[in-house]
C-alpha positions in Angstrom: 21.9 -27.4 93.9 22.1 -23.8 92.4 24.0 -20.9 91.9 22.8 -17.4 93.4 23.5 -13.9 91.5 26.8 -11.8 93.1 25.0 -8.7 94.5 26.5 -6.9 91.5 25.3 -8.7 88.9 22.3 -6.7 89.1 24.8 -3.4 88.6 26.8 -4.8 86.0 24.8 -6.4 83.9 21.9 -3.7 83.1 25.8 -2.5 81.5 27.3 -4.5 78.9 25.7 -4.6 74.7 27.9 -8.2 73.8 28.9 -10.5 76.1 31.6 -13.5 75.3 31.3 -16.8 77.1 34.1 -20.2 76.1 34.0 -23.0 77.1 37.2 -24.7 78.8 37.2 -27.5 80.6 38.7 -30.9 79.9 36.3 -32.9 81.3 35.3 -35.7 78.4 32.4 -36.8 79.3 29.9 -35.4 76.3 27.0 -34.8 78.9 29.0 -32.1 80.6 27.9 -29.8 78.8 23.6 -31.0 79.4 24.5 -30.4 82.8 26.2 -26.3 83.2 23.1 -25.8 80.6 21.2 -27.8 83.2 21.9 -25.6 86.1 21.5 -22.3 84.3 17.8 -22.5 83.3 17.6 -23.3 86.8 19.1 -20.4 87.6 17.2 -18.5 85.8 14.0 -19.7 87.0 14.6 -19.4 90.4 16.0 -15.8 89.7 13.8 -14.8 86.9 15.6 -11.0 87.6 18.5 -12.5 87.0 18.0 -14.1 83.8 16.1 -11.0 82.1 19.0 -9.1 82.7 21.3 -11.6 81.0 17.9 -12.0 78.1 18.7 -7.7 77.5 22.2 -8.0 76.6 22.1 -7.6 72.5 24.9 -9.5 71.8 26.2 -13.3 73.5 28.2 -15.4 71.6 29.1 -18.6 73.8 31.6 -21.1 72.0 30.3 -24.6 71.3 33.9 -25.4 70.6 35.7 -27.4 73.3 
């Protein structure tokens, strides 16, 4: 299953210079992060323009702490 980009993504994503994400879950499964990343990579492969918009954000921070 791939999640489609929202229509507004193509309007909003060209604007931010910084993007921060926090990983929050009460699921203790050690493979959860890998499965989420696989879903993200599939979405980027399915919607390459969406992926390019994300790649254009120069300052991206993703917390690796659970």
